PATI-943619 format. One record per residue (C-alpha): residue number from 1; chain; x, y, z. Coordinates in Angstrom, 2 decimals, decimal comma. Layout:
N
num:chaine:x:y:z
NUM:A:X:Y:Z
...
END
This chain:
256
num:chaine:x:y:z
1:A:9,43:-231,57:70,11
2:A:9,55:-234,14:72,71
3:A:11,62:-237,15:71,33
4:A:9,64:-240,68:70,81
5:A:11,00:-242,96:73,17
6:A:9,88:-245,66:70,91
7:A:11,85:-244,77:67,90
8:A:14,83:-244,33:70,52
9:A:15,03:-247,43:71,65
10:A:14,17:-249,22:68,40
11:A:17,15:-247,41:66,73
12:A:19,33:-248,62:69,51
13:A:18,15:-252,33:68,73
14:A:16,08:-252,46:72,28
15:A:12,46:-253,47:73,23
16:A:10,23:-250,51:74,08
17:A:7,87:-251,42:76,79
18:A:4,52:-250,00:77,14
19:A:1,40:-250,04:78,98
20:A:-2,33:-249,44:77,83
21:A:-4,17:-246,52:79,71
22:A:-8,13:-246,99:79,25
23:A:-9,60:-246,41:82,84
24:A:-7,42:-244,20:84,83
25:A:-7,42:-240,74:83,40
26:A:-6,44:-239,27:86,55
27:A:-3,67:-236,39:86,79
28:A:-1,39:-238,65:88,49
29:A:-1,15:-241,57:86,12
30:A:1,52:-240,11:83,93
31:A:3,96:-239,70:86,97
32:A:2,99:-243,44:88,28
33:A:3,49:-244,51:84,76
34:A:7,11:-242,96:84,59
35:A:7,98:-244,33:88,00
36:A:7,19:-247,77:87,00
37:A:9,90:-247,31:84,19
38:A:7,34:-247,44:81,27
39:A:8,54:-246,52:77,81
40:A:5,17:-245,62:76,24
41:A:1,79:-245,55:76,83
42:A:-1,45:-246,84:74,52
43:A:-4,04:-244,22:75,66
44:A:-7,24:-245,85:74,43
45:A:-10,29:-244,47:72,85
46:A:-11,56:-247,58:71,01
47:A:-12,79:-249,54:73,93
48:A:-12,87:-246,76:76,92
49:A:-15,12:-244,05:77,89
50:A:-12,36:-241,55:77,24
51:A:-13,36:-238,53:75,06
52:A:-11,23:-236,05:73,63
53:A:-11,04:-234,00:76,84
54:A:-9,91:-236,95:78,92
55:A:-7,25:-237,42:76,10
56:A:-6,29:-234,23:76,08
57:A:-5,65:-233,91:79,80
58:A:-3,75:-237,30:79,54
59:A:-1,37:-235,81:76,84
60:A:-0,80:-232,76:78,87
61:A:0,32:-234,66:81,69
62:A:2,62:-236,92:79,91
63:A:4,48:-233,80:78,76
64:A:6,09:-233,69:82,41
65:A:7,79:-237,20:81,54
66:A:9,62:-239,02:78,84
67:A:6,95:-241,64:78,21
68:A:5,74:-241,54:74,67
69:A:1,97:-241,13:74,42
70:A:0,16:-242,72:71,50
71:A:-3,46:-242,37:71,06
72:A:-5,80:-245,43:69,77
73:A:-8,59:-243,60:67,76
74:A:-11,90:-245,19:67,70
75:A:-11,95:-245,23:64,01
76:A:-10,01:-244,25:61,02
77:A:-11,26:-240,89:60,39
78:A:-9,31:-238,07:59,42
79:A:-10,32:-235,64:62,56
80:A:-9,89:-238,30:65,13
81:A:-6,22:-238,74:63,80
82:A:-5,38:-234,93:63,40
83:A:-7,28:-233,88:66,98
84:A:-4,95:-236,36:68,73
85:A:-2,12:-235,26:66,93
86:A:-2,54:-231,49:67,55
87:A:-3,13:-232,36:71,28
88:A:0,36:-233,51:71,50
89:A:0,04:-237,23:70,66
90:A:3,47:-238,98:69,62
91:A:1,63:-241,35:67,24
92:A:-1,40:-242,99:66,63
93:A:-2,68:-246,61:67,10
94:A:-5,34:-247,16:64,36
95:A:-7,60:-250,51:65,12
96:A:-8,28:-253,11:62,25
97:A:-6,42:-251,86:59,17
98:A:-7,45:-254,54:56,73
99:A:-5,83:-253,13:53,33
100:A:-2,93:-251,08:51,91
101:A:-5,61:-248,37:50,79
102:A:-6,76:-248,27:54,77
103:A:-3,11:-248,27:55,62
104:A:-2,09:-245,22:53,31
105:A:-5,21:-243,24:54,46
106:A:-3,99:-243,37:58,20
107:A:-0,69:-243,03:57,65
108:A:-1,32:-239,70:55,55
109:A:-4,08:-238,17:58,04
110:A:-1,17:-237,91:60,85
111:A:1,67:-236,70:58,59
112:A:2,31:-233,28:57,03
113:A:3,18:-232,87:53,57
114:A:4,74:-233,92:51,20
115:A:4,41:-237,41:53,50
116:A:0,72:-236,52:54,05
117:A:-2,29:-234,55:54,38
118:A:-2,41:-233,29:58,12
119:A:-3,65:-229,82:58,33
120:A:-1,45:-227,24:59,82
121:A:-2,24:-225,73:62,69
122:A:0,81:-224,46:64,79
123:A:1,70:-222,89:68,04
124:A:-0,93:-224,86:69,97
125:A:-0,61:-227,86:72,47
126:A:1,69:-229,77:70,01
127:A:4,09:-227,08:69,98
128:A:3,74:-226,08:73,73
129:A:1,96:-222,95:72,61
130:A:5,45:-221,61:71,21
131:A:5,07:-220,80:67,43
132:A:7,81:-223,10:65,65
133:A:9,45:-222,47:62,42
134:A:7,01:-224,23:60,01
135:A:9,24:-226,04:57,62
136:A:11,64:-227,41:60,25
137:A:8,74:-228,62:62,58
138:A:6,75:-230,17:59,40
139:A:10,10:-232,10:58,94
140:A:11,00:-232,96:62,56
141:A:7,35:-233,97:63,35
142:A:6,93:-236,44:60,43
143:A:10,04:-238,06:61,54
144:A:9,37:-238,23:65,28
145:A:5,84:-239,37:65,23
146:A:4,95:-242,65:64,24
147:A:1,68:-244,53:63,01
148:A:0,93:-248,37:64,50
149:A:-1,55:-250,35:62,11
150:A:-3,52:-252,91:64,24
151:A:-3,64:-256,11:62,25
152:A:-7,30:-257,86:63,62
153:A:-8,68:-259,82:60,65
154:A:-8,25:-262,34:58,23
155:A:-8,56:-259,71:55,46
156:A:-5,34:-257,73:56,88
157:A:-3,63:-261,32:56,79
158:A:-4,35:-261,84:53,19
159:A:-2,94:-258,08:52,69
160:A:-0,02:-258,41:54,96
161:A:2,93:-257,48:52,76
162:A:0,97:-254,63:50,99
163:A:0,27:-253,16:54,42
164:A:3,58:-253,56:55,96
165:A:5,19:-251,84:52,70
166:A:2,73:-248,97:52,83
167:A:5,10:-245,95:53,56
168:A:4,40:-244,28:56,77
169:A:3,27:-247,30:58,72
170:A:5,93:-247,72:61,31
171:A:4,88:-250,97:63,28
172:A:2,64:-253,74:62,90
173:A:0,49:-254,65:65,99
174:A:-1,46:-258,00:66,25
175:A:-4,98:-257,24:68,13
176:A:-4,73:-260,78:69,38
177:A:-8,36:-261,07:70,76
178:A:-10,07:-259,65:67,51
179:A:-7,73:-261,33:65,09
180:A:-8,56:-264,90:66,67
181:A:-12,14:-263,65:66,57
182:A:-11,76:-262,96:63,05
183:A:-10,09:-266,49:62,52
184:A:-12,80:-268,19:64,34
185:A:-10,61:-269,37:67,09
186:A:-11,79:-266,70:69,94
187:A:-8,93:-266,36:72,51
188:A:-7,45:-269,75:71,44
189:A:-3,76:-268,23:71,83
190:A:-1,88:-271,38:71,59
191:A:-3,95:-272,48:68,54
192:A:-1,49:-273,61:65,67
193:A:-3,24:-271,14:63,23
194:A:-2,84:-268,09:65,54
195:A:0,70:-269,01:65,92
196:A:1,39:-269,27:62,60
197:A:-0,41:-265,89:62,02
198:A:1,73:-264,01:64,59
199:A:4,76:-265,45:63,16
200:A:3,42:-264,00:59,83
201:A:3,12:-260,82:61,14
202:A:6,44:-260,71:62,72
203:A:8,02:-261,86:59,57
204:A:6,47:-259,21:57,37
205:A:7,38:-256,45:60,01
206:A:10,85:-257,39:59,92
207:A:11,11:-258,04:55,82
208:A:9,82:-254,28:55,66
209:A:11,98:-252,81:58,27
210:A:8,93:-251,87:60,71
211:A:8,41:-253,07:64,34
212:A:6,15:-255,58:65,48
213:A:3,96:-255,02:68,14
214:A:1,69:-257,10:70,39
215:A:-0,10:-256,49:74,05
216:A:0,72:-259,71:76,06
217:A:-1,46:-260,18:79,17
218:A:1,24:-262,00:81,25
219:A:4,88:-262,92:81,30
220:A:4,86:-266,18:79,66
221:A:2,82:-264,89:76,69
222:A:5,17:-262,03:76,57
223:A:8,45:-264,48:76,45
224:A:6,70:-266,54:73,76
225:A:5,73:-263,52:71,46
226:A:9,00:-261,70:71,86
227:A:10,55:-265,52:70,76
228:A:8,67:-264,82:67,80
229:A:10,06:-261,65:67,03
230:A:7,85:-259,03:68,61
231:A:9,98:-255,95:69,53
232:A:7,50:-253,51:70,78
233:A:5,40:-254,65:73,55
234:A:2,67:-253,08:76,03
235:A:2,04:-255,06:79,12
236:A:-1,70:-255,41:79,50
237:A:-4,20:-252,66:80,81
238:A:-4,05:-250,16:83,77
239:A:-7,57:-251,79:84,93
240:A:-6,25:-255,61:84,67
241:A:-2,89:-254,86:86,32
242:A:-4,68:-252,89:89,08
243:A:-7,41:-255,78:89,60
244:A:-4,73:-258,68:89,51
245:A:-2,11:-256,99:92,34
246:A:-5,10:-256,25:94,58
247:A:-6,66:-259,48:93,87
248:A:-3,38:-261,31:94,98
249:A:-3,33:-259,14:97,92
250:A:-6,89:-259,77:99,17
251:A:-6,21:-263,47:98,51
252:A:-3,06:-263,28:100,71
253:A:-4,29:-261,54:103,62
254:A:-7,49:-263,94:103,65
255:A:-5,12:-266,90:103,67
256:A:-3,28:-265,42:107,16
END
């Protein structure tokens, strides 16, 4: 199966850099993102209008690139996770994981036995429509794919070590807007309480040998958060990058 670029870079001690796709489900987006040098994408189903068909198209187009596609599912339900994996996702981002029980459930839903409970349907999109050796494929898939658990609540902070210690959880990812909302300090990203939470998540990830992920909206945030130990970085979302670049160009033209 296609190698997971996030795993490759982390193993080499490098920082994988990604981007969130939540608006532009066009056939060209995969090659555009590849041309920008992106290592992975987060295909969002939680806050976008993407249905399974749109996600499956995106996953098919990303097969033509080395970019690792991760799907953020809208909820923890098994059918969202397993169907995204069967469509060719190399991993899942699970929103708002609050307890180790939830962490075990989402990790188990995306992996085959003996590591999980994912159903075995072979020879379809995730196998490029070629029937694999089942035992070899199950082992490779379990090792190559990844589960990203989003830390987005004060409950998750209270259970941080237990979530980080859960087998099958590969990355702890701070959902910064939702976490500040849960803390009662919405969008106060310089608030000392939020900065402490950021450090706590990064420290827990390091203690347990997991990646620490976050999505900064600008380069200053990226520098600051990477300085706290974040080593899986998604830079902004597609509509934000497009809007900001277009706005900047329009303002410069009007100033001529």
